[in-house]
C-alpha positions as CSV (number, residue, x, y, z in Angstrom):
1,M,189.7,-77.3,-11.1
2,T,186.0,-77.0,-11.6
3,G,183.7,-76.7,-14.6
4,T,184.3,-77.8,-18.1
5,D,187.7,-76.2,-18.3
6,R,189.3,-78.2,-15.5
7,G,192.1,-80.6,-16.3
8,Y,191.9,-84.3,-16.4
9,T,193.2,-85.8,-13.2
10,S,194.8,-89.2,-12.6
11,I,196.1,-91.4,-9.9
12,E,198.7,-94.0,-10.9
13,I,199.9,-97.0,-8.9
14,C,203.0,-99.0,-9.6
15,A,204.3,-96.0,-11.4
16,G,207.9,-97.2,-11.8
17,A,210.3,-94.6,-13.3
18,G,207.4,-92.8,-15.0
19,G,207.0,-94.3,-18.5
20,Q,203.2,-94.4,-18.2
21,A,203.1,-91.1,-16.2
22,I,205.0,-89.3,-19.0
23,G,202.7,-90.7,-21.7
24,L,199.5,-89.8,-19.7
25,H,200.9,-86.4,-18.9
26,L,201.5,-85.8,-22.7
27,A,198.0,-86.9,-23.4
28,G,196.6,-84.3,-21.1
29,F,196.3,-85.9,-17.7
30,R,197.6,-84.2,-14.5
31,H,198.7,-86.5,-11.8
32,L,197.3,-86.2,-8.3
33,A,199.4,-89.1,-7.1
34,L,202.1,-91.5,-8.3
35,V,202.6,-94.5,-6.0
36,E,205.8,-96.6,-6.3
37,I,207.4,-99.0,-3.9
38,D,211.0,-98.9,-5.3
39,K,213.0,-96.1,-3.7
40,Y,215.1,-95.4,-6.8
41,A,212.1,-95.2,-9.1
42,A,210.2,-93.0,-6.6
43,A,213.3,-90.7,-6.5
44,T,213.4,-90.6,-10.3
45,L,209.7,-89.4,-10.3
46,R,210.3,-86.9,-7.6
47,E,213.5,-85.4,-9.0
48,N,212.2,-85.1,-12.6
49,I,209.0,-83.4,-11.5
50,E,211.0,-80.9,-9.4
51,V,213.1,-79.6,-12.3
52,H,211.1,-79.8,-15.5
53,P,208.9,-76.7,-16.4
54,K,206.2,-78.7,-18.1
55,W,205.6,-80.6,-14.9
56,D,204.9,-77.4,-12.8
57,W,201.3,-78.5,-12.1
58,E,202.5,-81.8,-10.6
59,R,205.2,-80.0,-8.8
60,A,202.5,-78.1,-6.9
61,N,199.8,-80.7,-6.7
62,C,201.2,-84.3,-7.1
63,D,202.1,-86.6,-4.2
64,V,204.9,-88.9,-5.1
65,L,204.5,-91.7,-2.6
66,C,207.2,-94.3,-2.0
67,Q,205.1,-97.0,-0.4
68,D,203.5,-100.4,-0.9
69,V,200.3,-99.8,-2.9
70,V,198.6,-102.4,-0.7
71,E,198.8,-99.8,2.1
72,F,197.8,-96.8,-0.1
73,D,194.8,-94.9,1.1
74,P,194.1,-91.6,-0.8
75,T,192.0,-90.1,2.0
76,R,194.9,-90.5,4.4
77,D,198.1,-90.3,2.2
78,L,197.4,-87.4,-0.1
79,V,198.9,-84.1,1.1
80,K,199.6,-81.8,-1.9
81,S,196.5,-83.1,-3.7
82,A,194.3,-83.6,-0.7
83,A,192.1,-80.6,-1.5
84,L,191.7,-81.8,-5.1
85,Y,190.8,-85.4,-4.4
86,K,187.2,-86.4,-4.0
87,Q,185.7,-89.9,-4.4
88,G,184.1,-90.2,-7.8
89,E,185.9,-87.1,-9.2
90,V,189.2,-88.5,-10.3
91,D,189.2,-89.0,-14.1
92,L,191.6,-91.9,-14.4
93,L,193.0,-94.7,-12.2
94,A,196.0,-96.2,-14.0
95,G,198.5,-98.8,-13.2
96,G,201.1,-101.2,-14.7
97,V,200.6,-103.9,-12.1
98,P,203.6,-106.3,-11.7
99,C,204.2,-108.4,-14.8
100,P,206.1,-111.5,-13.5
101,P,202.9,-113.4,-12.5
102,F,202.0,-113.5,-16.2
103,S,205.3,-113.2,-18.1
104,H,206.5,-115.9,-20.4
105,A,209.9,-115.3,-18.9
106,G,208.6,-116.5,-15.5
107,K,206.5,-119.4,-14.1
108,Q,203.2,-117.7,-15.0
109,L,201.7,-118.4,-11.6
110,G,199.0,-115.7,-12.2
111,E,196.8,-115.1,-9.2
112,D,198.8,-117.6,-7.2
113,D,201.8,-115.3,-7.4
114,E,202.2,-113.1,-4.4
115,R,203.1,-110.2,-6.7
116,D,199.7,-110.2,-8.4
117,L,198.2,-106.8,-7.7
118,F,195.1,-107.0,-9.9
119,P,193.0,-107.5,-6.7
120,R,194.5,-104.3,-5.2
121,I,193.8,-102.1,-8.3
122,L,190.3,-103.4,-8.4
123,E,189.9,-102.5,-4.7
124,L,191.2,-99.0,-5.4
125,A,188.8,-98.7,-8.4
126,E,185.9,-99.4,-6.0
127,L,187.3,-97.0,-3.3
128,I,188.3,-94.1,-5.6
129,R,185.5,-94.7,-8.2
130,P,187.3,-92.9,-11.0
131,R,185.6,-92.1,-14.3
132,A,188.0,-94.4,-16.1
133,V,190.4,-97.3,-15.4
134,M,193.5,-98.3,-17.4
135,I,195.6,-101.4,-16.4
136,E,198.8,-102.4,-18.3
137,N,200.5,-105.7,-18.2
138,V,202.5,-108.2,-20.4
139,R,201.1,-109.9,-23.4
140,G,201.3,-113.2,-21.5
141,L,198.2,-112.2,-19.5
142,M,196.2,-112.8,-22.7
143,D,197.3,-116.4,-22.9
144,P,194.4,-119.0,-22.9
145,K,195.5,-120.2,-19.4
146,F,194.4,-116.9,-18.0
147,D,191.0,-116.6,-19.8
148,D,189.1,-117.4,-16.6
149,Y,191.1,-114.9,-14.5
150,R,190.6,-112.2,-17.1
151,S,186.9,-112.9,-17.1
152,R,186.8,-112.6,-13.3
153,I,188.7,-109.3,-13.4
154,Q,186.2,-107.9,-16.0
155,A,183.2,-109.2,-14.0
156,N,184.6,-107.6,-10.8
157,L,184.6,-104.2,-12.6
158,E,181.3,-104.6,-14.4
159,D,179.4,-106.0,-11.5
160,M,180.7,-103.5,-9.0
161,K,177.9,-102.3,-6.8
162,P,177.1,-98.5,-6.8
163,D,178.9,-96.5,-4.1
164,E,177.0,-94.5,-1.4
165,D,176.4,-91.7,-3.9
166,G,175.0,-94.0,-6.5
167,R,178.0,-94.1,-8.8
168,P,177.9,-97.4,-10.7
169,G,180.5,-99.8,-11.7
170,Y,182.3,-100.1,-15.0
171,K,182.1,-101.2,-18.6
172,V,185.3,-102.7,-20.0
173,V,185.5,-101.3,-23.5
174,G,188.8,-102.8,-24.5
175,W,191.4,-105.4,-23.4
176,D,193.8,-105.6,-26.3
177,V,197.5,-106.1,-27.1
178,Y,199.4,-103.1,-28.4
179,E,202.8,-103.4,-30.1
180,A,205.1,-100.5,-29.1
181,A,206.9,-100.6,-32.4
182,E,203.7,-99.5,-34.1
183,F,203.7,-96.3,-32.1
184,G,207.2,-95.1,-32.9
185,V,209.1,-97.0,-30.2
186,P,212.2,-98.7,-31.6
187,Q,211.4,-102.0,-29.8
188,L,209.2,-105.0,-30.0
189,R,207.3,-104.6,-26.8
190,P,203.7,-106.0,-26.8
191,R,201.6,-104.9,-23.9
192,S,198.1,-105.9,-22.8
193,I,195.9,-102.9,-21.9
194,L,192.5,-102.9,-20.2
195,V,190.4,-99.8,-20.6
196,A,187.1,-99.3,-18.7
197,F,184.7,-96.4,-18.1
198,R,182.2,-95.9,-15.3
199,K,178.8,-96.7,-16.7
200,D,177.3,-93.2,-16.0
201,V,180.3,-91.7,-17.9
202,L,180.1,-94.0,-20.9
203,K,176.4,-94.3,-21.5
204,D,176.0,-94.2,-25.3
205,L,179.5,-92.9,-26.0
206,K,181.7,-95.0,-28.2
207,Y,185.4,-95.7,-27.3
208,E,187.8,-95.7,-30.2
209,A,191.0,-97.6,-29.4
210,P,194.1,-95.9,-30.8
211,A,195.3,-97.2,-34.2
212,P,199.0,-97.6,-35.0
213,S,200.2,-94.1,-35.6
214,A,203.9,-94.0,-36.6
215,E,206.4,-95.4,-39.0
216,I,208.7,-98.1,-37.7
217,V,211.8,-96.6,-36.1
218,T,215.0,-98.7,-36.4
219,V,217.6,-99.0,-33.7
220,Y,219.9,-97.1,-36.0
221,K,217.6,-94.2,-36.4
222,A,216.9,-94.0,-32.7
223,L,220.5,-94.3,-31.5
224,E,222.6,-92.8,-34.3
225,G,223.3,-89.5,-32.6
226,T,224.2,-91.0,-29.2
227,M,226.4,-93.7,-30.7
228,Q,228.2,-91.0,-32.7
229,E,228.7,-89.1,-29.5
230,R,230.3,-92.1,-27.8
231,I,232.6,-92.8,-30.8
232,A,233.6,-89.1,-31.4
233,P,236.4,-88.8,-28.8
234,F,238.2,-91.7,-30.5
235,L,238.0,-90.7,-34.2
236,K,241.3,-88.9,-33.9
237,G,244.5,-90.6,-32.7
238,A,245.6,-94.2,-32.3
239,K,242.0,-95.7,-32.2
240,A,240.6,-93.7,-35.1
241,V,240.4,-96.6,-37.5
242,Q,239.1,-99.0,-34.9
243,A,236.5,-96.5,-33.7
244,Q,235.2,-95.9,-37.2
245,K,234.9,-99.6,-37.8
246,V,233.0,-100.1,-34.5
247,F,230.5,-97.4,-35.6
248,D,230.2,-98.8,-39.1
249,D,229.7,-102.4,-38.0
250,W,227.1,-101.3,-35.4
251,A,225.3,-99.2,-38.1
252,D,225.2,-102.2,-40.5
253,G,223.4,-104.2,-37.9
254,A,221.3,-101.4,-36.3
255,K,219.7,-100.6,-39.7
256,K,218.1,-104.0,-39.8
257,G,215.2,-103.3,-37.5
258,V,213.8,-102.7,-34.1
259,A,215.1,-104.0,-30.8
260,P,213.9,-107.0,-28.9
261,T,212.0,-106.5,-25.7
262,L,214.1,-104.8,-23.0
263,V,213.9,-106.6,-19.6
264,G,214.5,-105.0,-16.2
265,G,215.9,-108.1,-14.6
266,S,215.3,-109.2,-11.0
267,K,216.8,-107.8,-7.8
268,K,217.6,-111.4,-6.8
269,H,220.1,-111.7,-9.6
270,G,223.3,-110.0,-10.5
271,G,224.0,-106.9,-12.6
272,A,221.8,-105.8,-15.5
273,D,222.1,-107.2,-19.0
274,L,219.8,-107.2,-22.1
275,G,218.0,-110.4,-21.3
276,P,218.1,-114.1,-21.9
277,S,220.1,-115.9,-24.6
278,R,217.5,-115.4,-27.3
279,A,217.4,-111.7,-26.7
280,K,221.2,-111.4,-26.7
281,K,221.2,-113.2,-30.1
282,A,218.7,-110.7,-31.4
283,W,220.8,-107.8,-30.1
284,A,223.9,-109.2,-31.7
285,K,222.2,-109.1,-35.1
286,L,221.6,-105.4,-34.5
287,G,225.3,-104.8,-33.7
288,V,224.9,-104.6,-30.0
289,S,226.4,-106.7,-27.2
290,G,223.8,-107.7,-24.7
291,M,226.2,-108.9,-22.1
292,G,225.8,-105.9,-19.9
293,V,225.2,-102.1,-19.7
294,A,227.8,-99.6,-20.6
295,N,228.9,-96.6,-18.5
296,A,227.5,-93.4,-20.1
297,P,229.9,-90.6,-21.0
298,V,229.5,-87.4,-18.9
299,D,229.7,-84.1,-20.9
300,G,231.1,-86.1,-23.8
301,Q,234.2,-87.2,-22.0
302,P,235.5,-90.8,-22.2
303,T,234.6,-93.0,-19.3
304,G,237.8,-95.0,-19.2
305,T,235.9,-98.3,-19.6
306,E,235.5,-98.1,-23.4
307,G,237.6,-101.3,-23.8
308,R,234.7,-103.2,-22.1
309,D,231.8,-101.0,-23.2
310,L,232.5,-99.8,-26.7
311,F,235.4,-101.7,-28.3
312,R,234.5,-105.2,-27.1
313,P,234.1,-108.1,-29.5
314,G,230.4,-108.4,-30.5
315,G,229.7,-104.7,-30.6
316,P,229.2,-101.9,-28.1
317,M,226.9,-102.3,-25.1
318,L,224.1,-99.8,-24.6
319,T,224.3,-97.1,-22.0
320,V,221.3,-96.4,-19.7
321,P,220.3,-93.3,-21.7
322,Q,220.4,-95.3,-24.9
323,A,218.2,-98.0,-23.3
324,A,215.8,-95.2,-22.3
325,I,215.6,-94.1,-25.9
326,I,214.8,-97.7,-26.9
327,Q,211.9,-97.5,-24.4
328,G,210.6,-94.2,-25.8
329,F,211.6,-92.0,-22.9
330,P,212.2,-88.3,-23.7
331,A,215.8,-87.2,-23.6
332,Y,215.3,-84.9,-20.6
333,W,214.2,-87.7,-18.2
334,E,217.0,-88.8,-15.9
335,F,217.1,-91.8,-13.6
336,S,218.1,-92.1,-10.0
337,G,220.4,-94.6,-8.4
338,G,223.4,-96.5,-9.6
339,K,223.7,-97.9,-13.2
340,T,222.0,-101.2,-12.4
341,A,219.2,-99.5,-10.5
342,Q,218.7,-97.1,-13.4
343,Y,218.7,-99.8,-16.0
344,R,216.1,-101.8,-14.1
345,Q,213.9,-98.8,-14.0
346,V,214.2,-98.4,-17.8
347,G,213.8,-102.1,-18.5
348,N,210.6,-102.4,-16.5
349,A,209.0,-99.3,-18.0
350,F,205.9,-98.9,-20.1
351,P,206.8,-97.0,-23.3
352,P,205.6,-93.4,-23.0
353,P,204.4,-93.1,-26.6
354,V,202.0,-96.1,-26.2
355,A,200.7,-94.6,-22.9
356,K,200.2,-91.3,-24.6
357,A,198.1,-92.8,-27.4
358,I,195.9,-94.7,-25.1
359,G,195.6,-91.7,-22.7
360,E,194.4,-89.6,-25.6
361,S,191.8,-92.1,-26.6
362,I,190.5,-92.1,-23.0
363,I,190.4,-88.4,-22.8
364,E,188.2,-88.3,-26.0
365,V,185.5,-90.1,-24.1
366,L,185.9,-88.0,-20.9
367,K,185.7,-84.9,-23.0
368,A,182.6,-86.0,-24.8
369,D,181.0,-86.8,-21.4
370,R,181.8,-83.3,-20.1
371,N,180.4,-81.7,-23.2
372,R,177.2,-83.7,-22.9
373,A,176.9,-82.6,-19.3
374,A,177.5,-79.0,-20.2
375,S,174.9,-79.0,-22.9
376,K,172.1,-80.0,-20.6
């Protein structure tokens, strides 16, 4: 990939099950590496890349690395993309670093939390020296208590010393909160996004943050088809009346709006559910039971657990594929592991439509930089 026609390359850390990777791919980035410590999420990335035609470039060139990002060294660990990687030539370093240190659902220990990986992504920015950096996290990071920490992160990027080839540090052009529901995702999921460009790339170019781009999608509109598929086997026979009532009651609630924020849960606790009491109450208003995750039908056949999953008091529980729709994943993306492992991958994801919008806005600057260089 050389010259002005080459693709836009990226390296992503803390890649999870691929929410951000899918969005950036749709925006036009081609991944040199996806680094993820969870074995199930890494298997999800690897297995989807292996089978989907639109990911043929990654199939040939992307290293999916199941390892701790603290140990990641691109000059040592890249194999498929080794010939394509060069310091200063990667277009984007992206990462959704762990959220618990800043989440309102946790203790908000920030930099004192051992899971805080902001220092590591800053180290990688200095090492890789990409043209752009994108860091995703929860809205809680924008709370006043973290003002000083955010200022130090920004200073670390902007005061970064030039590398041995004279490439400078970065200019942070945006650190804003984006609401997923404003980008066609049927869920209230605010995320904080930092975007920075290397100073020799940005120069006098202006970065335009993506504006809300889609109408609000209700839970009903998003899940109508899949809920009909779950109900269909029972619309004839002894449960026909009950099945229709389950669907109608769910529909009445689901038409009221978008979902609350999905949560992935902690490996330290039991099986997956749809969040704390406040979230469960919000789900109940939408006709969904938040007490667990349902078994998904295979080839349209009943699972045998519909008494618990579909006909329970309080409405049906969501299946993993339905939760993935709530996160904005494409229907073709499948998740590795058991039901709980799959749900946690979905619940912890960054919605692909939001990543796509931000990725496109970053590419506009990178494209302008290339055109400027080509015109000289």
